C-alpha positions in Angstrom: -22.4 4.7 22.5 -19.9 1.9 23.0 -22.7 -0.7 22.7 -23.8 0.9 19.4 -20.2 0.9 18.1 -19.7 -2.7 19.1 -22.9 -3.8 17.4 -21.9 -1.9 14.2 -18.4 -3.4 14.3 -19.9 -6.9 14.9 -22.3 -6.4 12.0 -19.6 -5.2 9.7 -16.8 -7.7 10.5 -18.5 -10.5 12.5 -19.0 -12.8 9.6 -15.5 -12.2 8.3 -14.0 -13.2 11.6 -16.1 -16.4 11.8 -15.0 -17.3 8.3 -11.3 -16.7 9.1 -11.6 -18.9 12.3 -13.2 -21.7 10.2 -10.5 -21.4 7.5 -7.6 -21.4 10.0 -9.2 -24.4 11.8 -9.6 -26.4 8.6 -6.1 -25.4 7.6 -4.6 -26.7 10.9 -6.5 -29.9 10.7 -5.6 -30.6 7.0 -1.9 -30.2 7.8 -1.9 -32.1 11.1 -3.5 -35.1 9.4 -0.9 -35.1 6.7 -3.2 -34.3 3.8 -0.9 -31.5 2.8 2.8 -31.9 3.7 4.0 -29.3 6.2 7.0 -28.4 4.1 4.6 -27.2 1.4 2.0 -25.5 3.7 2.9 -25.3 7.3 0.1 -25.3 9.9 -1.0 -22.0 11.5 0.4 -23.2 14.9 3.8 -23.9 13.2 3.8 -20.4 11.7 3.0 -18.9 15.0 5.8 -20.9 16.7 8.3 -19.7 14.1 7.1 -16.1 14.6 7.8 -16.5 18.3 11.1 -18.2 17.8 12.4 -15.6 15.3 10.8 -12.6 17.0 14.1 -10.8 17.8 15.2 -11.0 14.1 11.8 -10.2 12.7 10.7 -7.4 15.0 14.1 -5.8 15.8 15.9 -6.1 12.5 13.8 -7.0 9.5 10.4 -5.4 10.2 11.9 -2.0 11.0 14.0 -2.1 7.8 11.0 -2.9 5.6 8.8 -0.3 7.4 11.5 2.3 6.8 11.6 1.6 3.1 7.8 1.6 2.9 7.5 5.0 4.7 10.2 6.7 2.7 8.9 5.3 -0.6 5.3 6.3 0.3 6.3 9.9 1.3 8.2 10.4 -1.9 5.4 8.8 -4.0 2.7 11.0 -2.4 4.8 14.2 -2.9 5.8 13.5 -6.4 2.5 11.9 -7.4 0.5 14.8 -6.1 2.7 17.4 -7.8 2.5 15.5 -11.1 -1.3 15.2 -10.8 -1.8 18.9 -10.1 0.7 19.8 -12.8 -1.2 17.8 -15.4 -4.5 19.3 -14.2 -3.2 22.8 -14.8 -1.2 22.1 -18.0 -2.8 20.3 -21.0 0.7 20.1 -22.6 2.2 18.5 -19.4 -0.7 16.0 -19.4 0.0 15.0 -23.1 3.7 14.5 -22.4 3.6 12.8 -19.0 0.4 10.6 -19.1 1.8 8.1 -21.7 5.0 7.8 -19.7 3.0 7.1 -16.5 1.1 4.3 -18.3 4.4 2.9 -19.8 6.0 2.8 -16.3 3.3 0.5 -15.1 3.8 -2.0 -18.0 7.5 -2.6 -17.0 7.8 -5.8 -15.0 9.4 -5.0 -11.6 11.4 -8.2 -11.7 13.0 -7.0 -14.9 13.8 -3.4 -13.8 14.8 -4.1 -10.2 18.3 -5.3 -11.2 18.8 -2.0 -13.0 18.0 -0.1 -9.8 20.5 -2.4 -8.0 23.2 -1.5 -10.6 22.4 2.2 -10.1 22.0 2.3 -6.3 23.8 -0.9 -5.2 22.3 -2.9 -2.3 21.6 0.3 -0.3 18.1 1.2 0.9 17.6 3.4 -2.2 17.4 0.5 -4.6 14.4 -0.8 -2.6 12.9 2.6 -2.3 13.2 3.1 -6.1 11.2 -0.1 -6.7 8.7 1.0 -4.1 8.2 4.4 -5.8 7.8 2.8 -9.2 5.0 0.6 -7.7 3.2 3.2 -5.6 3.2 6.6 -7.2 0.9 5.8 -10.2 -2.3 5.5 -8.0 -1.5 8.9 -6.5 -1.0 10.6 -9.8 -4.1 9.1 -11.4 -6.4 9.7 -8.4 -5.2 13.3 -8.0 -5.5 14.1 -11.6 -8.9 12.3 -12.1 -10.3 13.8 -8.9 -9.4 17.4 -9.9 -10.6 16.9 -13.4 -14.0 15.4 -12.7 -15.1 17.4 -9.6 -17.4 20.3 -9.2 -18.2 21.5 -12.7 -21.4 23.3 -11.7 -19.6 25.1 -8.8 -16.8 26.0 -11.1 -19.1 27.6 -13.6 -20.8 29.5 -10.8 -17.5 30.9 -9.5 -16.5 31.8 -13.0 -19.6 33.9 -13.4 -18.7 35.6 -10.1 -15.3 36.5 -11.4 -13.2 33.9 -9.5 -9.8 33.1 -11.0 -8.5 29.6 -11.7 -6.5 29.4 -8.4 -9.5 30.3 -6.3 -11.6 27.7 -8.1 -8.8 25.1 -7.6 -8.5 25.9 -3.9 -12.2 26.4 -3.0 -13.8 23.7 -5.1 -11.6 21.3 -7.0 -9.3 20.3 -4.1 -12.4 19.6 -1.9 -14.1 17.6 -4.6 -10.9 15.7 -5.4 -10.2 14.7 -1.8 -12.2 11.4 -1.7 -10.5 10.2 -4.9 -7.1 11.3 -3.6 -7.5 9.4 -0.3 -8.6 6.3 -2.2 -5.3 6.6 -4.1 -3.4 6.9 -0.8 -5.0 3.6 0.4 -4.0 1.8 -2.7 -0.5 3.3 -2.8 0.4 2.4 0.8 -0.4 -1.2 0.1 1.6 -1.2 -3.1 4.5 0.3 -1.1 4.7 -2.9 1.0 4.6 -5.0 -2.2 7.3 -2.9 -3.9 9.6 -3.0 -0.8 9.3 -6.7 -0.6 10.1 -7.3 -4.2 13.2 -5.0 -3.9 14.3 -7.0 -0.8 13.8 -10.3 -2.6 16.1 -9.2 -5.5 18.9 -7.7 -3.4 19.1 -6.8 0.2 20.8 -7.6 3.5 17.8 -7.0 5.7 14.0 -6.7 5.6 11.1 -9.1 5.6 11.5 -9.9 1.9 15.2 -10.7 2.4 14.3 -12.9 5.4 11.6 -14.8 3.5 14.0 -15.4 0.6 16.7 -16.7 2.9 14.3 -19.0 4.7 12.9 -20.3 1.5 16.5 -21.2 0.4 16.7 -23.2 3.6 13.3 -24.8 3.0 11.9 -23.4 6.2 8.4 -22.9 5.1 7.1 -21.9 8.5 9.5 -19.0 8.7 8.6 -17.9 5.2 5.0 -17.8 6.1 5.8 -16.0 9.3 7.4 -13.2 7.3 4.5 -13.2 4.9 2.1 -12.8 7.8 4.0 -9.8 9.1 4.0 -8.2 5.6 0.3 -8.7 5.3 -0.3 -7.3 8.8 1.9 -4.3 8.0 -0.1 -3.6 4.8 -3.4 -4.0 6.7 -2.3 -1.6 9.5 -1.1 1.1 7.1 -4.3 0.7 5.1 -6.5 1.1 8.2 -4.4 4.1 9.3 -5.1 5.9 6.0 -8.8 4.8 6.2 -9.0 6.4 9.7 -7.5 9.6 8.4 -9.9 9.5 5.5 -12.9 9.1 7.9 -11.7 12.0 10.0 -11.2 14.3 7.1 -14.6 13.5 5.4 -16.6 13.1 8.6 -18.1 16.6 8.6 -18.5 16.8 4.9 -20.2 13.5 4.3 -21.4 12.7 7.8 -19.6 9.3 7.9 
């Protein structure tokens, strides 16, 4: 069993790992030979050294702050987004009223609206969470609403002929059919949460990886900036993989993944 899993994992990700190793090697060589100045693009080894040198600040202060913002923003986004999606599914009037506002909310540049959140909430954690929610709740709403709207029409008609009410159809059929779309929305949203938290920290914060990278860029410490970017990327990947694992467990029996 372990050998089979290893072969599958190698088949799925082996080529990607080889390409990453090649790219990192070329990157290191190009910077070491001075083809690209280190203050513009630091070498991978310099980024790693900066990560080690700043490990206490990064792992004990800034990473926990960003993670806290991401998790709170994600939890609120999932709760509010799911409720809105379900509400629009049940109420045509609510859909007509809210859907345009949802679309408009995604056309507002975060750079433009973030200072407003800072005026409202100050430099507290809630200004960053507000940016995170604005970034992340839209995929939840749309995936929930579209999943409920598009799934199981044949089963719905069958249950209607058997005398089932709308709540029974929703619980027995539509929720199950909407689950894959909803989980896809979760994966998108959790990555957007990292982006939103970082933007919020860039514009006004006293801690967090976004704040750290802004402070280091002001000091022209490119290696430290890239170290923070690496941690942000790693955080997004880990959260995405966690949701993917949950998705696989939930859908395993249904779709034999």
